C-alpha positions as CSV (number, residue, x, y, z in Angstrom):
1,I,-12.9,-1.0,-8.8
2,K,-13.0,2.6,-7.7
3,L,-9.8,4.0,-6.3
4,Q,-11.4,5.0,-3.0
5,A,-12.8,1.5,-2.5
6,L,-9.3,0.1,-3.2
7,L,-7.7,2.5,-0.7
8,D,-10.3,1.7,2.0
9,H,-9.7,-2.0,1.5
10,T,-6.0,-1.5,1.7
11,V,-6.2,0.6,4.9
12,N,-8.4,-2.0,6.5
13,R,-5.9,-4.8,5.6
14,I,-3.0,-2.8,7.0
15,I,-4.8,-2.0,10.2
16,D,-5.9,-5.6,10.7
17,R,-2.3,-6.7,10.3
18,I,-1.0,-4.0,12.7
19,I,-3.6,-5.0,15.2
20,E,-2.4,-8.6,15.0
21,M,1.2,-7.6,15.6
22,Q,1.0,-4.5,17.8
23,K,-2.4,-4.8,19.6
24,D,-1.1,-3.5,23.0
25,V,0.4,-0.3,21.3
26,L,-2.8,0.4,19.4
27,L,-5.0,-0.1,22.4
28,S,-3.0,2.5,24.3
29,L,-3.8,5.2,21.7
30,H,-6.5,7.7,22.5
31,P,-9.6,7.1,20.3
32,N,-9.3,10.6,18.8
33,V,-6.0,9.5,17.3
34,W,-7.8,6.9,15.1
35,S,-9.9,9.6,13.4
36,K,-6.7,11.6,12.5
37,L,-4.7,8.8,10.8
38,I,-3.7,9.6,7.2
39,L,-2.7,7.0,4.6
40,I,0.2,8.3,2.4
41,S,0.8,6.2,-0.6
42,K,2.3,6.4,-4.1
43,W,1.9,4.5,-7.3
44,G,3.9,4.7,-10.5
45,C,2.3,7.9,-11.8
46,D,5.0,10.2,-10.4
47,G,7.8,9.5,-13.0
48,S,9.5,6.8,-11.0
49,S,7.9,4.0,-13.0
50,G,10.4,1.6,-14.5
51,H,13.1,2.2,-11.9
52,S,12.7,-1.3,-10.5
53,M,13.3,-2.8,-14.0
54,Y,17.0,-1.9,-13.8
55,K,19.2,-4.9,-14.9
56,Q,16.3,-7.4,-14.4
57,K,16.2,-10.1,-17.0
58,S,13.2,-12.2,-18.0
59,D,11.9,-14.2,-20.9
60,N,8.5,-12.6,-20.3
61,E,8.6,-8.8,-20.1
62,E,5.1,-8.7,-18.8
63,L,6.3,-10.1,-15.5
64,L,8.6,-7.1,-15.0
65,T,6.1,-4.3,-15.4
66,D,2.7,-3.1,-14.2
67,R,1.9,-2.0,-17.7
68,N,-1.0,-4.5,-18.0
69,L,-2.7,-3.8,-14.7
């Protein structure tokens, strides 16, 4: 899967969910706002990987990391 395709899919899912929950707010936005939305995201490539493993115990270490993704 290409990264752009994954991001596009993620954005579509987020917007679908927001529309379900906040339809009245979104419908009140000017159409030009939609073309200016920016998705800001992060993944474990910024040095913060492994922080969530702090004091977590498991018999299966693979369940605690994203190493095998």
